[in-house]
BAZAKE-871726 format. One record per residue (C-alpha): residue number from 0; residue in one letter; x, y, z. Coordinates in nm, 4 decimals. Layout:
+------+------+----------+----------+----------+
| resi | resn |        u |        v |        w |
+------+------+----------+----------+----------+
|  NUM |    A |        X |        Y |        Z |
...
+------+------+----------+----------+----------+
This chain:
+------+------+----------+----------+----------+
| resi | resn |        u |        v |        w |
+------+------+----------+----------+----------+
|    0 |    X |  -1.7786 |  -0.9219 |  -4.0964 |
|    1 |    X |  -1.9135 |  -0.7751 |  -3.6840 |
|    2 |    X |  -1.6785 |  -0.4643 |  -3.5912 |
|    3 |    X |  -1.6749 |  -0.5544 |  -3.2536 |
|    4 |    X |  -1.3331 |  -0.6149 |  -3.2098 |
|    5 |    X |  -1.1028 |  -0.4100 |  -2.9341 |
|    6 |    X |  -0.7963 |  -0.3971 |  -2.8213 |
|    7 |    X |  -0.6607 |  -0.3275 |  -2.4531 |
|    8 |    X |  -0.3734 |  -0.1717 |  -2.3518 |
|    9 |    X |  -0.1847 |  -0.2368 |  -1.9991 |
|   10 |    X |  -0.4258 |  -0.5354 |  -1.9860 |
|   11 |    X |  -0.3059 |  -0.6570 |  -1.6232 |
|   12 |    X |  -0.5091 |  -0.9830 |  -1.5759 |
|   13 |    X |  -0.7608 |  -0.9375 |  -1.7969 |
|   14 |    X |  -1.0450 |  -0.7400 |  -1.5736 |
|   15 |    X |  -1.1099 |  -0.4412 |  -1.7958 |
|   16 |    X |  -1.1091 |  -0.6931 |  -2.0791 |
|   17 |    X |  -1.3866 |  -0.9369 |  -1.9309 |
|   18 |    X |  -1.6405 |  -0.6546 |  -1.8083 |
|   19 |    X |  -1.6377 |  -0.5355 |  -2.2134 |
|   20 |    X |  -1.5962 |  -0.9272 |  -2.3358 |
|   21 |    X |  -1.9774 |  -0.9764 |  -2.0906 |
|   22 |    X |  -2.1264 |  -0.6512 |  -2.3139 |
|   23 |    X |  -2.0555 |  -0.8527 |  -2.5970 |
|   24 |    X |  -1.6948 |  -0.6691 |  -2.7653 |
|   25 |    X |  -1.4498 |  -0.9519 |  -2.8754 |
|   26 |    X |  -1.0553 |  -0.8571 |  -2.7624 |
|   27 |    X |  -0.8503 |  -0.8803 |  -3.0847 |
|   28 |    X |  -0.5268 |  -0.8228 |  -2.8633 |
|   29 |    X |  -0.3985 |  -0.7559 |  -2.5114 |
|   30 |    X |  -0.0539 |  -0.6332 |  -2.4449 |
|   31 |    X |   0.1593 |  -0.5796 |  -2.0908 |
|   32 |    X |   0.4876 |  -0.5855 |  -1.9917 |
|   33 |    X |   0.4096 |  -0.8148 |  -1.6561 |
|   34 |    X |   0.4704 |  -1.1470 |  -1.7452 |
|   35 |    X |   0.2550 |  -1.2736 |  -1.4451 |
|   36 |    X |  -0.0564 |  -1.1148 |  -1.5852 |
|   37 |    X |  -0.0409 |  -1.1941 |  -1.9469 |
|   38 |    X |  -0.0031 |  -1.6006 |  -1.8200 |
|   39 |    X |  -0.3402 |  -1.4965 |  -1.5989 |
|   40 |    X |  -0.5110 |  -1.3120 |  -1.8732 |
|   41 |    X |  -0.4358 |  -1.5603 |  -2.1474 |
|   42 |    X |  -0.4815 |  -1.8991 |  -1.9004 |
|   43 |    X |  -0.8076 |  -1.7056 |  -1.8743 |
|   44 |    X |  -0.9099 |  -1.6585 |  -2.1877 |
|   45 |    X |  -0.8558 |  -1.9026 |  -2.5103 |
|   46 |    X |  -0.6588 |  -1.8277 |  -2.7927 |
|   47 |    X |  -0.3632 |  -1.6208 |  -2.5974 |
|   48 |    X |  -0.4421 |  -1.3205 |  -2.7146 |
|   49 |    X |  -0.2174 |  -1.1021 |  -2.4595 |
|   50 |    X |   0.1503 |  -1.0642 |  -2.5338 |
|   51 |    X |   0.3731 |  -0.9333 |  -2.2995 |
|   52 |    X |   0.5642 |  -0.6768 |  -2.4379 |
|   53 |    X |   0.6137 |  -0.3176 |  -2.4234 |
|   54 |    X |   0.3742 |  -0.0677 |  -2.5871 |
|   55 |    X |   0.6885 |   0.1493 |  -2.7949 |
|   56 |    X |   0.7519 |  -0.2069 |  -3.0106 |
|   57 |    X |   0.3910 |  -0.1631 |  -3.1550 |
|   58 |    X |   0.5386 |   0.0835 |  -3.4282 |
|   59 |    X |   0.2527 |   0.2807 |  -3.6473 |
|   60 |    X |   0.3182 |   0.0461 |  -3.8940 |
|   61 |    X |   0.1998 |  -0.2980 |  -3.7086 |
|   62 |    X |  -0.0798 |  -0.0537 |  -3.5813 |
|   63 |    X |  -0.1757 |   0.0456 |  -3.9473 |
|   64 |    X |  -0.1593 |  -0.3159 |  -4.0321 |
|   65 |    X |  -0.4256 |  -0.3760 |  -3.7698 |
|   66 |    X |  -0.6446 |  -0.0768 |  -3.8182 |
|   67 |    X |  -0.6626 |  -0.2124 |  -4.2126 |
|   68 |    X |  -0.8255 |  -0.5099 |  -4.1339 |
|   69 |    X |  -1.1135 |  -0.3069 |  -4.0479 |
|   70 |    X |  -1.2641 |  -0.4777 |  -3.7005 |
|   71 |    X |  -1.1643 |  -0.2659 |  -3.4368 |
|   72 |    X |  -1.4103 |  -0.0620 |  -3.3321 |
|   73 |    X |  -1.2438 |   0.0600 |  -2.9330 |
|   74 |    X |  -0.8967 |   0.0692 |  -2.8027 |
|   75 |    X |  -0.9330 |  -0.0170 |  -2.3784 |
|   76 |    X |  -0.7063 |   0.0377 |  -2.0741 |
|   77 |    X |  -0.5353 |   0.1399 |  -1.8184 |
|   78 |    X |  -0.2120 |   0.3567 |  -1.8570 |
|   79 |    X |  -0.0175 |   0.2483 |  -1.5252 |
|   80 |    X |  -0.1173 |   0.4899 |  -1.2533 |
|   81 |    X |   0.1541 |   0.5060 |  -0.9843 |
|   82 |    X |   0.2511 |   0.8219 |  -1.0658 |
|   83 |    X |  -0.0999 |   0.9342 |  -1.0249 |
|   84 |    X |  -0.2337 |   0.7826 |  -0.7068 |
|   85 |    X |  -0.3052 |   0.9331 |  -0.3914 |
|   86 |    X |  -0.1041 |   0.7027 |  -0.2195 |
|   87 |    X |   0.1944 |   0.7469 |  -0.4204 |
|   88 |    X |   0.4542 |   1.0566 |  -0.4299 |
|   89 |    X |   0.2608 |   1.2285 |  -0.7008 |
|   90 |    X |   0.5349 |   1.2820 |  -0.9141 |
|   91 |    X |   0.4165 |   1.4999 |  -1.2657 |
|   92 |    X |   0.7759 |   1.3961 |  -1.3735 |
|   93 |    X |   0.7271 |   1.0417 |  -1.3048 |
|   94 |    X |   0.8000 |   0.8014 |  -1.6541 |
|   95 |    X |   0.4676 |   0.6048 |  -1.5917 |
|   96 |    X |   0.2788 |   0.9587 |  -1.5962 |
|   97 |    X |   0.3694 |   0.9810 |  -2.0117 |
|   98 |    X |   0.2877 |   0.6027 |  -2.1039 |
|   99 |    X |  -0.0784 |   0.7558 |  -2.1848 |
|  100 |    X |   0.1025 |   0.9108 |  -2.4708 |
|  101 |    X |   0.1519 |   0.5765 |  -2.6101 |
|  102 |    X |  -0.2339 |   0.4904 |  -2.5790 |
|  103 |    X |  -0.2810 |   0.8211 |  -2.7636 |
|  104 |    X |  -0.0337 |   0.7061 |  -3.0221 |
|  105 |    X |  -0.2218 |   0.3756 |  -3.0503 |
|  106 |    X |  -0.5516 |   0.5847 |  -3.0884 |
|  107 |    X |  -0.4314 |   0.8388 |  -3.3521 |
|  108 |    X |  -0.3240 |   0.5171 |  -3.5995 |
|  109 |    X |  -0.6040 |   0.3020 |  -3.5176 |
|  110 |    X |  -0.8909 |   0.5564 |  -3.5202 |
|  111 |    X |  -1.1354 |   0.3466 |  -3.3338 |
|  112 |    X |  -1.4892 |   0.4614 |  -3.2800 |
|  113 |    X |  -1.4335 |   0.5214 |  -2.8759 |
|  114 |    X |  -1.1897 |   0.4431 |  -2.6662 |
|  115 |    X |  -1.1483 |   0.4325 |  -2.2498 |
|  116 |    X |  -0.8956 |   0.5004 |  -2.0019 |
|  117 |    X |  -0.9632 |   0.4367 |  -1.6466 |
|  118 |    X |  -0.6986 |   0.5326 |  -1.3470 |
|  119 |    X |  -0.6729 |   0.6426 |  -1.0147 |
|  120 |    X |  -0.8715 |   0.9464 |  -0.9449 |
|  121 |    X |  -0.5556 |   1.1546 |  -0.8645 |
|  122 |    X |  -0.5334 |   1.2082 |  -1.2057 |
|  123 |    X |  -0.7663 |   1.4397 |  -1.2435 |
|  124 |    X |  -0.5818 |   1.6497 |  -0.9723 |
|  125 |    X |  -0.2442 |   1.5472 |  -0.9976 |
|  126 |    X |  -0.0201 |   1.9151 |  -1.1625 |
|  127 |    X |  -0.3615 |   2.1222 |  -1.1106 |
|  128 |    X |  -0.5870 |   1.9047 |  -1.3407 |
|  129 |    X |  -0.3007 |   1.9480 |  -1.6439 |
|  130 |    X |  -0.2698 |   1.5944 |  -1.7337 |
|  131 |    X |  -0.6445 |   1.5575 |  -1.7436 |
|  132 |    X |  -0.6446 |   1.8742 |  -1.9260 |
|  133 |    X |  -0.3947 |   1.7245 |  -2.1757 |
|  134 |    X |  -0.6028 |   1.3922 |  -2.2719 |
|  135 |    X |  -0.9059 |   1.6288 |  -2.3244 |
|  136 |    X |  -0.7546 |   1.8288 |  -2.5342 |
|  137 |    X |  -0.4944 |   1.5667 |  -2.7149 |
|  138 |    X |  -0.7816 |   1.3244 |  -2.7732 |
|  139 |    X |  -1.0081 |   1.6071 |  -2.8819 |
|  140 |    X |  -0.7586 |   1.7003 |  -3.1605 |
|  141 |    X |  -0.8161 |   1.3448 |  -3.2660 |
|  142 |    X |  -1.1764 |   1.4325 |  -3.3615 |
|  143 |    X |  -1.2911 |   1.2591 |  -3.0149 |
|  144 |    X |  -1.5676 |   1.3871 |  -2.7927 |
|  145 |    X |  -1.4124 |   1.3171 |  -2.4645 |
|  146 |    X |  -1.6289 |   1.3250 |  -2.1517 |
|  147 |    X |  -1.4892 |   1.1891 |  -1.7927 |
|  148 |    X |  -1.6325 |   1.1076 |  -1.4170 |
|  149 |    X |  -1.5485 |   0.9173 |  -1.0984 |
|  150 |    X |  -1.7289 |   0.6062 |  -1.0890 |
|  151 |    X |  -1.7961 |   0.4502 |  -0.7381 |
|  152 |    X |  -1.7646 |   0.0410 |  -0.8091 |
|  153 |    X |  -1.9818 |   0.0082 |  -0.5391 |
|  154 |    X |  -2.2914 |   0.2046 |  -0.7373 |
|  155 |    X |  -2.2669 |  -0.0943 |  -1.0246 |
|  156 |    X |  -2.2770 |  -0.3859 |  -0.8406 |
|  157 |    X |  -1.8666 |  -0.4484 |  -0.7071 |
|  158 |    X |  -1.9008 |  -0.5136 |  -0.3497 |
|  159 |    X |  -1.6102 |  -0.2645 |  -0.2718 |
|  160 |    X |  -1.5929 |   0.0950 |  -0.2637 |
|  161 |    X |  -1.3005 |   0.2129 |  -0.4998 |
|  162 |    X |  -1.3660 |   0.5493 |  -0.6875 |
|  163 |    X |  -1.1810 |   0.5641 |  -1.0767 |
|  164 |    X |  -1.2268 |   0.7731 |  -1.3229 |
|  165 |    X |  -1.2688 |   0.6861 |  -1.6636 |
|  166 |    X |  -1.2448 |   0.8765 |  -1.9484 |
|  167 |    X |  -1.4585 |   0.7880 |  -2.2747 |
|  168 |    X |  -1.4142 |   0.9111 |  -2.6201 |
|  169 |    X |  -1.6724 |   0.8748 |  -2.8708 |
|  170 |    X |  -1.6720 |   0.9804 |  -3.2662 |
|  171 |    X |  -2.0386 |   1.0623 |  -3.2274 |
|  172 |    X |  -2.1138 |   1.2775 |  -2.9057 |
|  173 |    X |  -2.3975 |   0.9911 |  -2.8043 |
|  174 |    X |  -2.2251 |   0.8939 |  -2.4907 |
|  175 |    X |  -2.3215 |   1.0047 |  -2.1409 |
|  176 |    X |  -2.2119 |   0.8875 |  -1.8297 |
|  177 |    X |  -2.5558 |   0.9531 |  -1.6519 |
|  178 |    X |  -2.7015 |   0.6631 |  -1.8631 |
|  179 |    X |  -2.4687 |   0.4142 |  -1.6767 |
|  180 |    X |  -2.7252 |   0.2724 |  -1.5067 |
|  181 |    X |  -2.6564 |   0.2174 |  -1.1047 |
|  182 |    X |  -2.7636 |  -0.0700 |  -0.9349 |
|  183 |    X |  -3.0239 |  -0.0806 |  -0.6620 |
|  184 |    X |  -2.9035 |  -0.3178 |  -0.4003 |
|  185 |    X |  -2.5310 |  -0.2258 |  -0.2518 |
|  186 |    X |  -2.3204 |  -0.5514 |  -0.1939 |
|  187 |    X |  -2.1962 |  -0.5833 |   0.1464 |
|  188 |    X |  -1.8618 |  -0.7365 |   0.2011 |
|  189 |    X |  -2.0460 |  -1.0566 |   0.3697 |
|  190 |    X |  -2.2941 |  -1.0881 |   0.0811 |
|  191 |    X |  -1.9488 |  -1.1437 |  -0.1306 |
|  192 |    X |  -1.7648 |  -1.3817 |   0.0718 |
|  193 |    X |  -1.9705 |  -1.5173 |   0.3138 |
|  194 |    X |  -1.9739 |  -1.8816 |   0.1747 |
|  195 |    X |  -1.5996 |  -1.9134 |   0.1544 |
|  196 |    X |  -1.4802 |  -2.1574 |   0.3515 |
|  197 |    X |  -1.3220 |  -2.0206 |   0.6992 |
|  198 |    X |  -0.9319 |  -2.0238 |   0.7121 |
|  199 |    X |  -0.7551 |  -2.0532 |   1.0140 |
|  200 |    X |  -0.3963 |  -2.0709 |   0.9479 |
|  201 |    X |  -0.2258 |  -2.0796 |   0.6039 |
|  202 |    X |  -0.3828 |  -2.4012 |   0.4575 |
|  203 |    X |  -0.5283 |  -2.4106 |   0.0854 |
|  204 |    X |  -0.8763 |  -2.4816 |   0.0317 |
|  205 |    X |  -1.0170 |  -2.5991 |  -0.2796 |
|  206 |    X |  -1.3523 |  -2.7345 |  -0.2425 |
|  207 |    X |  -1.6819 |  -2.4858 |  -0.1044 |
|  208 |    X |  -1.8472 |  -2.6384 |   0.2308 |
|  209 |    X |  -2.1438 |  -2.4011 |   0.1889 |
|  210 |    X |  -2.4125 |  -2.3760 |  -0.0697 |
|  211 |    X |  -2.4123 |  -1.9685 |  -0.2103 |
|  212 |    X |  -2.6595 |  -1.7426 |   0.0368 |
|  213 |    X |  -2.6975 |  -1.4255 |  -0.2047 |
|  214 |    X |  -2.7774 |  -1.3396 |  -0.5316 |
|  215 |    X |  -2.3905 |  -1.2185 |  -0.5517 |
|  216 |    X |  -2.2787 |  -1.5133 |  -0.4626 |
|  217 |    X |  -2.4566 |  -1.7332 |  -0.7084 |
|  218 |    X |  -2.3833 |  -1.5068 |  -0.9852 |
|  219 |    X |  -1.9668 |  -1.5809 |  -0.8938 |
|  220 |    X |  -2.0093 |  -1.8744 |  -0.8082 |
|  221 |    X |  -2.1690 |  -1.9749 |  -1.1478 |
|  222 |    X |  -2.0588 |  -2.3855 |  -1.2230 |
|  223 |    X |  -1.7849 |  -2.3823 |  -1.0461 |
|  224 |    X |  -1.6831 |  -2.6960 |  -0.8780 |
|  225 |    X |  -1.3124 |  -2.5726 |  -0.7524 |
|  226 |    X |  -1.1843 |  -2.2934 |  -0.5808 |
|  227 |    X |  -0.8869 |  -2.1762 |  -0.6701 |
|  228 |    X |  -0.6288 |  -1.9099 |  -0.5329 |
|  229 |    X |  -0.8761 |  -1.9851 |  -0.1386 |
|  230 |    X |  -0.5866 |  -1.9983 |   0.1087 |
|  231 |    X |  -0.4934 |  -1.8134 |   0.4235 |
|  232 |    X |  -0.1965 |  -1.6249 |   0.5593 |
|  233 |    X |  -0.0129 |  -1.7914 |   0.8690 |
|  234 |    X |   0.0691 |  -1.4465 |   1.1391 |
|  235 |    X |   0.1701 |  -1.4454 |   1.4196 |
|  236 |    X |  -0.0230 |  -1.4727 |   1.7572 |
|  237 |    X |   0.0247 |  -1.1538 |   1.8506 |
|  238 |    X |  -0.1486 |  -1.0590 |   1.5615 |
|  239 |    X |  -0.4178 |  -1.2435 |   1.6019 |
|  240 |    X |  -0.4948 |  -1.1204 |   1.9055 |
|  241 |    X |  -0.4954 |  -0.7749 |   1.7853 |
|  242 |    X |  -0.7011 |  -0.8143 |   1.4656 |
|  243 |    X |  -0.9754 |  -1.0060 |   1.7092 |
|  244 |    X |  -0.9950 |  -0.6885 |   1.9442 |
|  245 |    X |  -1.0992 |  -0.4894 |   1.6097 |
|  246 |    X |  -1.4684 |  -0.4923 |   1.6126 |
|  247 |    X |  -1.6682 |  -0.5832 |   1.2960 |
|  248 |    X |  -1.6068 |  -0.2534 |   1.0877 |
|  249 |    X |  -1.3458 |  -0.1151 |   1.3297 |
|  250 |    X |  -1.0093 |   0.0329 |   1.2916 |
|  251 |    X |  -0.6754 |   0.0101 |   1.5300 |
|  252 |    X |  -0.7333 |   0.3361 |   1.6884 |
|  253 |    X |  -1.0602 |   0.2285 |   1.8346 |
|  254 |    X |  -0.8198 |  -0.0228 |   2.0760 |
|  255 |    X |  -0.6202 |   0.1539 |   2.3729 |
|  256 |    X |  -0.3474 |   0.3704 |   2.2708 |
|  257 |    X |  -0.0253 |   0.1153 |   2.3382 |
|  258 |    X |  -0.1322 |  -0.0392 |   2.0369 |
|  259 |    X |  -0.1300 |   0.2578 |   1.7670 |
|  260 |    X |   0.2173 |   0.2284 |   1.7098 |
|  261 |    X |   0.2838 |  -0.1179 |   1.6176 |
|  262 |    X |   0.2200 |  -0.0126 |   1.2456 |
|  263 |    X |   0.3160 |   0.3404 |   1.1424 |
|  264 |    X |   0.0547 |   0.3917 |   0.8728 |
|  265 |    X |  -0.2397 |   0.5825 |   0.9400 |
|  266 |    X |  -0.4727 |   0.3020 |   0.7401 |
|  267 |    X |  -0.2862 |   0.0020 |   0.9514 |
|  268 |    X |  -0.4793 |  -0.2495 |   1.1372 |
|  269 |    X |  -0.8786 |  -0.1953 |   0.9480 |
|  270 |    X |  -1.1661 |  -0.4627 |   0.9697 |
|  271 |    X |  -1.3565 |  -0.4492 |   0.7011 |
|  272 |    X |  -1.7082 |  -0.3724 |   0.7430 |
|  273 |    X |  -1.9671 |  -0.6805 |   0.7480 |
|  274 |    X |  -2.2784 |  -0.4849 |   0.6614 |
|  275 |    X |  -2.1468 |  -0.2642 |   0.4054 |
|  276 |    X |  -1.8936 |  -0.2830 |   0.1025 |
|  277 |    X |  -1.4867 |  -0.3195 |   0.1114 |
|  278 |    X |  -1.2665 |  -0.0530 |   0.1325 |
|  279 |    X |  -1.0452 |  -0.0538 |  -0.1968 |
|  280 |    X |  -0.8828 |  -0.3821 |  -0.2377 |
|  281 |    X |  -0.4974 |  -0.2762 |  -0.2996 |
|  282 |    X |  -0.2253 |  -0.4870 |  -0.3866 |
|  283 |    X |  -0.1091 |  -0.6021 |  -0.0729 |
|  284 |    X |  -0.4433 |  -0.5805 |   0.1393 |
|  285 |    X |  -0.1921 |  -0.6985 |   0.4009 |
|  286 |    X |  -0.3615 |  -0.3973 |   0.6634 |
|  287 |    X |  -0.7375 |  -0.4801 |   0.6102 |
|  288 |    X |  -0.8610 |  -0.7787 |   0.7748 |
|  289 |    X |  -1.1422 |  -1.0332 |   0.6809 |
|  290 |    X |  -1.4865 |  -0.9018 |   0.9079 |
|  291 |    X |  -1.5018 |  -1.1659 |   1.1044 |
|  292 |    X |  -1.1844 |  -1.4348 |   1.0989 |
|  293 |    X |  -0.8663 |  -1.2593 |   1.2531 |
|  294 |    X |  -0.6828 |  -1.2917 |   0.9073 |
|  295 |    X |  -0.6551 |  -1.0913 |   0.5582 |
|  296 |    X |  -0.8789 |  -1.1739 |   0.3172 |
|  297 |    X |  -0.7308 |  -1.4533 |   0.0883 |
|  298 |    X |  -0.6707 |  -1.3980 |  -0.2899 |
|  299 |    X |  -0.9868 |  -1.5208 |  -0.3925 |
|  300 |    X |  -1.1939 |  -1.3046 |  -0.1784 |
|  301 |    X |  -0.9778 |  -1.0076 |  -0.2963 |
|  302 |    X |  -1.1171 |  -1.1490 |  -0.6590 |
|  303 |    X |  -1.4838 |  -1.1725 |  -0.5189 |
|  304 |    X |  -1.4790 |  -0.8088 |  -0.3650 |
|  305 |    X |  -1.3313 |  -0.7302 |  -0.6843 |
|  306 |    X |  -1.6179 |  -0.9045 |  -0.9063 |
|  307 |    X |  -1.3987 |  -1.1590 |  -1.0706 |
|  308 |    X |  -1.5891 |  -1.5095 |  -1.1590 |
|  309 |    X |  -1.4792 |  -1.7802 |  -0.8870 |
|  310 |    X |  -1.3951 |  -1.9593 |  -1.2710 |
|  311 |    X |  -1.0687 |  -1.7243 |  -1.2966 |
|  312 |    X |  -0.7759 |  -1.8746 |  -1.1325 |
|  313 |    X |  -0.4731 |  -1.6312 |  -1.0585 |
|  314 |    X |  -0.1468 |  -1.7529 |  -1.1859 |
|  315 |    X |   0.1982 |  -1.6938 |  -0.9826 |
|  316 |    X |   0.3235 |  -1.6655 |  -0.6672 |
|  317 |    X |   0.0686 |  -1.5772 |  -0.4058 |
|  318 |    X |   0.1926 |  -1.1887 |  -0.3892 |
|  319 |    X |   0.1849 |  -1.1550 |  -0.7448 |
|  320 |    X |  -0.1344 |  -1.2900 |  -0.7460 |
|  321 |    X |  -0.2648 |  -1.0322 |  -0.4752 |
|  322 |    X |  -0.1008 |  -0.7552 |  -0.6908 |
|  323 |    X |  -0.2479 |  -0.8725 |  -0.9921 |
|  324 |    X |  -0.5936 |  -0.8847 |  -0.8238 |
|  325 |    X |  -0.5638 |  -0.4829 |  -0.6523 |
|  326 |    X |  -0.4272 |  -0.3410 |  -1.0300 |
|  327 |    X |  -0.7218 |  -0.4824 |  -1.2137 |
|  328 |    X |  -1.0596 |  -0.2937 |  -1.3197 |
|  329 |    X |  -1.3403 |  -0.4610 |  -1.1207 |
|  330 |    X |  -1.5429 |  -0.6321 |  -1.4710 |
|  331 |    X |  -1.8917 |  -0.5427 |  -1.2979 |
|  332 |    X |  -1.7779 |  -0.1985 |  -1.2826 |
|  333 |    X |  -1.6554 |  -0.2533 |  -1.6956 |
|  334 |    X |  -1.8990 |  -0.3901 |  -1.7594 |
|  335 |    X |  -2.1371 |  -0.1301 |  -1.6801 |
|  336 |    X |  -1.9274 |   0.1089 |  -1.8623 |
|  337 |    X |  -1.8719 |  -0.1429 |  -2.1944 |
|  338 |    X |  -2.2766 |  -0.1722 |  -2.2096 |
|  339 |    X |  -2.3838 |   0.2120 |  -2.2493 |
|  340 |    X |  -2.0900 |   0.2345 |  -2.4423 |
|  341 |    X |  -2.1996 |  -0.0261 |  -2.7051 |
|  342 |    X |  -2.6018 |   0.1265 |  -2.6744 |
|  343 |    X |  -2.4261 |   0.4353 |  -2.7746 |
|  344 |    X |  -2.2731 |   0.2834 |  -3.0503 |
+------+------+----------+----------+----------+
């Protein structure tokens, strides 16, 4: 039996899984506590491999049974990172910071050939690097050569400056982050979403209105004929007026001072630059605007900026869809890492 199956822990809507499947791995099982994300995952992947369950429910007995079936080559996942985030409180005692111990337990019981942990880069410096050091120490004790590096998604074909830390552990010492192939061309925001239909209000548009103009747009469209999750947002007239005053790639600080206090958040009211990658797609994107139109990006535009193909449909409320997209690992970034792991194996 071909040993290429993986388990995805804290799988979310499935960005990491998708990238690994693109590289030739097969997901045996995936788990997450968030029902909306699990529904989206299974909607886009045949076989209902994702289950909505607390990872503590995967007992050692259950895990050993998975191991004894002999097919699992890797464990991947991104333990919830809110406790590490540079945007969050960075509380070392945040209970979410200890879910990686459950991740460690899964790896200990299954003993795969490799594991991958993805997280926000703040994990490397939180508590003077204590978490980073603990991850390396724990997994090294299990017999893994552990390496980590902060990667920018924009270097690997994703039209977004998104810095995330990846820990890769292998039983052999063959994996090298420097061998992951970077793209020669950085994909810009306009090259990524420029073909998507214009939105003027809160309407939902389900059909394409033009042909794809760039290689990236062609890649994301594939054979899609229906446009999912492309719905506008009804901004107030005042909001639209302020957005209209911010130039391509500009910020609210470029405007007269009386506009600055409308939002007290230091990143408030920024327009994406058409000629560069997007800023990090977050779970709301309420303060970051289309490079040309006076509105926030649609869920589909955010999904494009995350490198999800247009055929991938997000379920749940619009707020939930934004959160699912923002929490995900960009599939093309996952693919770049997965491809080098496959080569190393």
